[in-house]
N, C-alpha and C positions, 0 to 999 in steps of 0.2 A: 529384871535385874536378877532376881534369885534364880529363875530358870536358866539364864545364861550362866551363872556360876555353877549350877549343879551339872549342866551339860559339859562344861569344861572340865569339872572334876571327874565325871564319869569317863570322859575321853582319856584323861591322864591315868585313871586306874586301869582302864582297859588296855591301852597301849603299854603302860608300865608293866603289866602282868605279862603281856606277850613278849616284852623285850627282856625282862630281867632273867629269863631263863636261857638267854643267848649271851651276848656280849654287850649289853647295854651299858655296862660300866666303863667301856672304853670311851673316852671323850672325843668330841668333835672340835676341831680348832678352825675357826674361820679367819682367813687372811685376805684382807682387801687388796684392791688393785692400785694402779697409778691414779694419783690425785685423790686418794681415798682418804678416809678419816676413822677415828676410833669412836667408841661409845660415849666418851666424855666431850666430844667436840660437836659443834653445830646443833646444840641444844638437844631436842628430842627426835631430830630427823636423823635416821640410822643409815649408814651405808648399806647394811643388810637389812633391806625391808622398806626403806624410805619412811613413810609416814607411820608405818607399823614395825614393830621390833620382831624381825624374823627370828633371831636368836633366842628371844624369850618365848616365842611360839614353840619352837623346837624343845626348849627346856620344859614347857608346860606339858609337852606330849612325851615326856619321860626321858629325854636325852640330856646328857651332860655336854654343855657347850661352852667354850671359851672364845672370846673375840679379841684378837690382837690388834694393836695399832702401830703401824711402822711408817718409816719414812715414805711419804706419798710420791716424791720424785727421786728417791735414792735408788742405787743400784741393787740388783738381786743379792749380791753378796752382802752388802750392808743391811738389806732388809732381813735376810735369812739369819744374820747373827742377832738381830733385834727380836725376831720371833722366837729364837731358842731362849734368849736371855729373859724375855718377858714370861715365858712358861717356867723355866727353871728358877728364875730369880737370880739377882746379883748385878755386877757391873758389866756393862756392855764392853766387849773386847773385840775390835775388828781384826786383830792380828797385827803383829809387829811388821811383817814384810808388806803386807797389804797397805798399811798405814804410810810406810815409807815410799811405797811405789807411787801412791796418789796424793801424798802430801796432806793427809788427813789426821785428826787426833785419834790416837789408838783407842783411848778410853775416856770419852767425854764425861765430864763430872755430872752432867744433869741426866745421863742415862743410866740410872740405877733402878731395879725394879724388885718388888717383894716376892714375886713368883706366882703365876696363876695356877701352876701344877707342878710344884717341886718334885713330886714323886715320879715324874716322867722318866722312864728308862725302858729297858728291853722287857721288863716284867710288867710294865704299866704303859703300853704303846698308845698312840693316839691315831685318829683319822684326821686328815687335813682336807679342807675344802678351800680352794682359792678362786677368786674371780679376777679375770683379766691377768694383769702382771702378777697377781697373787699366786697364779699357778706356776709361773716361772719361778717365783721366790721359794716356793715349797720344794721344787725340784732341786734348786741350788742347796737348800737346807739339808736335803737327803743326801746330796754329794758331800757337803761339809761334815755331816754326821758320820759318814762311812768311809772317810778318807783322813789320813794324817796330813795336816797342812804344815809345812816347814817355815821356820823363821828366817832361814838363811838361803842364799842362792845355790849352795851346794847340796841342799836338801838333806842336812845331817842333823839339824837341831829342831825338834818339834816346837810348834807354838805353845806358849805357856797356858793358853785358855783351855777350859775343860771341853769346849766344843771343838776347837781346831787342832789341838794337840793329841787327840785320841780318836779311835774308831769306836763307833757306837752303832751296832747292827741290831735291827729288830724294834727300833724305837717308833717307826712309822708303820701302821697297819695298812693304810690306803692313802692314795692321793686322788683327789677328785678335782678337776679344773672346769671352769665355766668361762666360756669366751676368751680363752687364754691365747695370746699370740705366741704358740710354741715355735713357730718358724719366723716370728717377727710380724710387724705390720708395715706396709709400704708407705705409710706416712708418719713414721716414728717421730720426726722432728716436729711436724705440724701437730701431732697428737700431744706431744709433751710441752710445747711452748705456745700453743695457740690461744688467742683470746676467747673463742667460744667456750673452752673449758674453764677459763677464768669467770666468764659470764655465768657458767652453770653453778659453780661454787658460790660465787657472789649472790646469785639468785637464791640459792638454798639458804644462805646466811640471812638474807634479808627476810625470806619467808618465815623462818623460825626465830628471828629476832636475836641472832647471835652472829658475831664476826669471829668467834674464837676458833682459829684454825692454825695448826702448826705444820710447818714444812719439815720439822724434825731433822734439820741439817746441822746440828751441833758438832758433828764430827768435821765439818767444814769450817768451824768457827763462826757459824751464821746463826743469829738469833733475832727475834723480833725485838725492835727497840721500844722502849716505853713511849706510849702515846703515838706510835707509828700507825698510820691507817692501814688498812688491809691492802689497798691499791699500792701504796708505797712499799709495803712488805713484799708484795708480789713482784713488783718491778725490780726491786733489788735481787731477789731470788732469780728472776728471769735472766739478769745480766751477770749472774755469778760465774767465775772462772770454771767451776765444776762441770758446766755444760760442754767444755772443750775436752773433757777427758772421757775416758772409757768407764769411769766409776759413777755412772749416773743412768737414769731411766732411758734417756734418749738413745744411748748406745745399746743397752740391752734389749730395747724394743724394735731396734732396726733389724732388717733382714739379715745383715752381715753380723751384728752382734748376737743375735739369736742362733745363727749358724755356729759361731764359736762357742756358745753356751751348749748347744746340742752336740757338739764334738767332745766337749768336756764331760757332759752329764748325760749319762745313758740310763735306761730303764733299770731299776733296782730289782733283782730277781726275788727279793723278799717282800716286795710291795705290790698291793693290787692298785691298778690304775683305771680311772674312769674320766672321760671328757664329754662335757655337754657342749654341743656345737650350736651356733645361732646364725640366722640369716634373715635380714629385714630388707633385702633388695630384690628386684627382678630384672630380667634382661629387657632392654629396649630393642625391639626388633628393627627399628630403623637404623640404629648406630652400632649395635652389639655391645654397647656399655651396660652397666648395671646402674639402676636408678632406685631411689628409696621407694619402699612401700608407703602407702597412705598413712599408716599409723606410726611411722617412725618419728621419734623426738625431732622436733623442728630444728634444735640446735645441731643435731647430727647429720641433717640431710645434705648440706653442702659438702661435708666431708665424705659422705657415703658416695656421691657422685664422683668425687675426685678419685677415691680408692677404687670405684668401679670403672675407671676408664685409663688409669695412669699405671706404669710399671716402676719397679725399684730395681736397683743394680747391687750385686754382690761385689766384693772386692776383686774377684778375678774377671770382672767384666760381663759376666752372664747376668741375665735379667729375668724377672717374674714375667708370667704371661697372662692370658685372659682367664685362666683357671683360678687366678687371684682376684678377679674383679668382684664376685659376690661377697658380701660383707654385712656386718651388723651395725655399720655407722662408725666403727672404730677399728675393728679388726677384721682382716680378711677371713672368710669363712674357711677356706682351705687351710689356713694356719692353725685352726682350733682343734683339729682332730688329734694331733699329737706330734711330737718332733720328728721331722723327717730330713732335715737339711744338713745334719751333722756329717763330717767327713769320714766317720766310721760307719755310716749308713743310717737308716731310719730305725726308730724304735718299732717293735711289733705293734701293729694296730689292727683291731677287728671290730665289727660292728656288735653292739650288745644285743643279746637276745635273751629275754626273760627265761629262767629256768635251765638255761645251759650251764654246764660246769665252767667255772672261771679259774684261770690260771694267773699266777703272779708274774710280774714282769712284762705284762702286755697291756696295752691301752684298749679299753672297751668304750666305744663311741656311742653317744645317744644324740639323735637329732640328724639334720639341722631342725631346730625349733624356730618358729616365726616370731622372734622377738628382737628388739634392737638392744645394743649393749647394755644400756641402763635398766631396761625392764627386766632383764634377767636377774637382777638383785633387788627388784621391787620399786624401781623410780619410775615416775610418769603417771599418766591417767589410767586407772583401771576401773572396770566395773566390778561389782561385788563378785560376780562369777569368775572374771579374770584373776582377781586377787586370790580368790580360793584356789583356782587351778595352779597358781604359781606356788602357793603354800604346799599344796598336795605334791607338786613335783619335788620339793625339798624333803617333805616328810617321807615320801616314798623311797627316796634315795638313801635317807638316813636309815630307814628300816633295812634297805638292801645292805648297807655297810654292816649293820649288826648281825646280818646272817652270813657274813663271809665265813668260809670254812677255816 
């Protein structure tokens, strides 16, 4: 016991000494993906780390880390506003025009936060790390920070909120995405509304002895009723009219929704970008389709086969091709490198090489790494060595962020 504590203390002192001389005071913010949850939900089972608290491990190693909890099925716009408000503090304000367009509550009473990092500004920037849809959300947040959003159709009256009505440059130092569907996923509707994902969350809830999970859809006037079972809560959510709008995860995760996001949101020339890419399928020589690797989470295998053999269509009638077949069980591997489908052209994307000079406004890719969608954030069965390798992946990257020029 004492040897373990002493070793941990020595690691913290060693890493801390190495980091404080650089920019270790710049916080790291973790943003979960679709159907994700915050540190106060599902008991001690963490989105970031599963049975082990990855955020705390990073803190123990000398990093300042904040974990936000945003709407697990909400749109990237709504989630981005929630990230901003949770960090700065105050009342969530989705914007007058946005609220009127989609028929939501502009300022839901239940969404007020004390602020995880009220100091956040151009003099106190942050590093963002997002898993899955969390990467899209961070990109949307950067767009909202650096553009004035108007409350009227004539674009004359800025929104009243501090986020939407002003430009905020230099607030984000870097954006890192893991398994993010930058170009969408070819099975967005199945991904967002399928029973396998319900089974996954229900299984986690049963395992940790907690059914506390919130879809955070107060902006739609949707809340869990007293004494309502988790299944009843889910069924009401699944049948909510929000799914028929473009202000929901299903749209943002679709290939056409992602194309429209990529057209609006382009790489910020003031931000460093990294993308971790994952693949957990291989080509079936008999059919040419992609099939799951043997270590893929069993819940993801059927979906991996479908992603690995079917195409999706854009609004103009064009379709994806076989380069979209490799996947991690949820997201097409091709989609994870960076945004490429926007009508203004792809973001600059290059493979990361240790030691090479980095430039802002360009994506640096790492991978593909052989993990499924959930293993990339610590879920599933791990040997002690595999768990340590995953932790080292995060530690190494966090140290990389602190060394950015």
